[in-house]
C-alpha positions as semicolon CSV with decimal commas, in nm:
position;residue;x (nm);y (nm);z (nm)
1;X;0,411;1,535;-0,460
2;X;0,766;1,459;-0,568
3;X;0,883;1,103;-0,629
4;X;1,203;0,993;-0,454
5;X;1,416;0,733;-0,632
6;X;1,730;0,560;-0,510
7;X;2,001;0,505;-0,772
8;X;2,278;0,267;-0,666
9;X;2,571;0,119;-0,856
10;X;2,588;-0,233;-0,715
11;X;2,781;-0,558;-0,762
12;X;2,603;-0,890;-0,807
13;X;2,667;-0,964;-0,439
14;X;2,520;-0,636;-0,315
15;X;2,828;-0,417;-0,262
16;X;2,780;-0,049;-0,343
17;X;3,111;0,086;-0,218
18;X;3,328;0,227;-0,495
19;X;3,501;0,537;-0,365
20;X;3,873;0,598;-0,401
21;X;3,951;0,461;-0,052
22;X;3,785;0,123;-0,118
23;X;4,017;-0,170;-0,202
24;X;3,849;-0,214;-0,543
25;X;3,773;0,155;-0,591
26;X;3,750;0,158;-0,970
27;X;3,535;-0,152;-1,019
28;X;3,264;0,030;-1,218
29;X;3,500;0,201;-1,466
30;X;3,565;-0,089;-1,709
31;X;3,192;-0,125;-1,772
32;X;3,112;0,237;-1,858
33;X;2,993;0,310;-2,210
34;X;2,825;0,604;-2,384
35;X;2,513;0,385;-2,421
36;X;2,517;0,315;-2,047
37;X;2,552;0,685;-1,966
38;X;2,259;0,770;-2,195
39;X;2,049;0,496;-2,034
40;X;2,131;0,624;-1,685
41;X;2,055;0,984;-1,776
42;X;1,721;0,877;-1,923
43;X;1,640;0,694;-1,597
44;X;1,726;1,005;-1,394
45;X;1,475;1,201;-1,603
46;X;1,522;1,527;-1,786
47;X;1,485;1,742;-1,477
48;X;1,562;1,625;-1,124
49;X;1,695;1,740;-0,788
50;X;1,953;1,551;-0,584
51;X;1,928;1,430;-0,226
52;X;2,259;1,314;-0,079
53;X;2,446;1,291;0,247
54;X;2,739;1,516;0,327
55;X;3,009;1,258;0,241
56;X;2,860;1,193;-0,104
57;X;2,825;1,568;-0,161
58;X;3,191;1,624;-0,072
59;X;3,301;1,336;-0,299
60;X;3,093;1,466;-0,588
61;X;3,217;1,822;-0,528
62;X;3,563;1,696;-0,625
63;X;3,441;1,575;-0,963
64;X;3,112;1,701;-1,110
65;X;3,166;2,081;-1,104
66;X;3,478;2,032;-1,320
67;X;3,365;1,732;-1,525
68;X;3,316;1,926;-1,846
69;X;3,027;1,994;-2,077
70;X;2,830;1,673;-2,132
71;X;2,468;1,579;-2,057
72;X;2,512;1,398;-1,723
73;X;2,748;1,662;-1,581
74;X;2,519;1,941;-1,698
75;X;2,214;1,776;-1,541
76;X;2,385;1,708;-1,207
77;X;2,537;2,055;-1,188
78;X;2,202;2,219;-1,268
79;X;2,008;2,013;-1,012
80;X;1,927;2,162;-0,674
81;X;2,126;1,960;-0,425
82;X;1,956;1,887;-0,092
83;X;2,234;1,788;0,145
84;X;2,187;1,618;0,481
85;X;2,452;1,790;0,691
86;X;2,531;1,944;1,028
87;X;2,745;2,206;0,849
88;X;2,509;2,375;0,598
89;X;2,711;2,698;0,603
90;X;3,004;2,524;0,429
91;X;2,808;2,412;0,120
92;X;2,953;2,573;-0,191
93;X;2,842;2,373;-0,499
94;X;2,499;2,497;-0,587
95;X;2,224;2,540;-0,626
96;X;2,227;2,384;-0,280
97;X;2,017;2,366;0,036
98;X;2,120;2,205;0,363
99;X;1,887;1,972;0,553
100;X;1,949;1,916;0,922
101;X;1,748;1,813;1,224
102;X;1,516;1,513;1,188
103;X;1,617;1,387;0,842
104;X;1,309;1,169;0,792
105;X;1,081;1,462;0,875
106;X;1,282;1,699;0,652
107;X;1,261;1,460;0,355
108;X;0,890;1,401;0,415
109;X;0,834;1,780;0,395
110;X;1,061;1,810;0,089
111;X;0,861;1,546;-0,098
112;X;0,545;1,752;-0,043
113;X;0,693;2,062;-0,209
114;X;0,660;2,152;-0,576
115;X;0,957;2,071;-0,792
116;X;1,129;1,801;-0,991
117;X;1,151;1,444;-0,870
118;X;1,434;1,361;-0,630
119;X;1,730;1,132;-0,695
120;X;1,916;0,977;-0,400
121;X;2,256;0,829;-0,479
122;X;2,530;0,700;-0,248
123;X;2,455;0,782;0,115
124;X;2,408;0,432;0,261
125;X;2,271;0,542;0,599
126;X;2,029;0,785;0,434
127;X;1,909;0,515;0,193
128;X;1,842;0,272;0,479
129;X;1,656;0,518;0,701
130;X;1,438;0,657;0,419
131;X;1,345;0,307;0,298
132;X;1,258;0,213;0,657
133;X;1,038;0,524;0,687
134;X;0,854;0,440;0,363
135;X;0,970;0,756;0,183
136;X;1,131;0,586;-0,117
137;X;0,914;0,541;-0,424
138;X;1,154;0,366;-0,661
139;X;1,478;0,171;-0,639
140;X;1,699;0,173;-0,947
141;X;1,991;-0,067;-0,925
142;X;2,274;-0,037;-1,177
143;X;2,404;-0,394;-1,149
144;X;2,759;-0,473;-1,262
145;X;2,878;-0,826;-1,353
146;X;3,127;-0,851;-1,066
147;X;3,140;-1,025;-0,727
148;X;3,333;-0,817;-0,473
149;X;3,291;-1,025;-0,159
150;X;3,329;-0,745;0,090
151;X;3,237;-0,381;0,120
152;X;2,945;-0,160;0,215
153;X;2,604;-0,296;0,123
154;X;2,292;-0,109;0,014
155;X;2,120;-0,159;0,353
156;X;2,261;-0,140;0,701
157;X;2,212;-0,458;0,908
158;X;1,988;-0,274;1,153
159;X;1,707;-0,224;0,900
160;X;1,434;-0,468;0,803
161;X;1,393;-0,638;0,466
162;X;1,199;-0,451;0,197
163;X;0,961;-0,573;-0,074
164;X;1,004;-0,438;-0,426
165;X;0,794;-0,478;-0,741
166;X;0,979;-0,523;-1,070
167;X;0,913;-0,247;-1,326
168;X;1,169;-0,305;-1,603
169;X;1,529;-0,376;-1,695
170;X;1,770;-0,254;-1,959
171;X;2,119;-0,379;-2,046
172;X;2,437;-0,222;-2,180
173;X;2,679;-0,392;-2,422
174;X;2,917;-0,455;-2,127
175;X;2,658;-0,649;-1,926
176;X;2,551;-0,377;-1,685
177;X;2,181;-0,403;-1,600
178;X;1,966;-0,107;-1,506
179;X;1,688;-0,263;-1,300
180;X;1,395;-0,049;-1,189
181;X;1,170;-0,149;-0,899
182;X;0,879;0,015;-0,719
183;X;0,916;0,015;-0,340
184;X;0,620;-0,165;-0,182
185;X;0,712;-0,168;0,187
186;X;0,834;-0,410;0,454
187;X;0,882;-0,773;0,354
188;X;0,641;-0,979;0,560
189;X;0,779;-1,321;0,644
């Protein structure tokens, strides 16, 4: 059975939004280092497949296929991309497979197939629903030393709290922490 891990770039106050339309769109850029990229690639694993929503896929389509020849770009471009979409016929950056219908059921089936572990990045609504369904195995938070105050958070307000078990942490020279947690389940009050 494949493991499914969430990878989120997150501020100290829980904001994960960092696309070009966000008020502070480039907030992660000043903290990037070659050591941080190597650490992130190691956390992804040598061989992985991607699971993302359509918006994340479209955003990444504008960057990764033309990012050049370096380890992270090569790994992401080689990964099979499983895309949650209502328009699977318009997917062009492959290898790619569209998932539609009951997303939770589709991901449950996907996890039972043979293949590399799955990485979920971006895709806030997908993250929330898969955590709620108990399909996430690991949560990897790439925590930046910034407080943003407003923006999209890792979980939608309609989902219940989750319990995580600490696995490990690593730090970059710029203060970015890569925290790894095992997903336990609902947080019982």
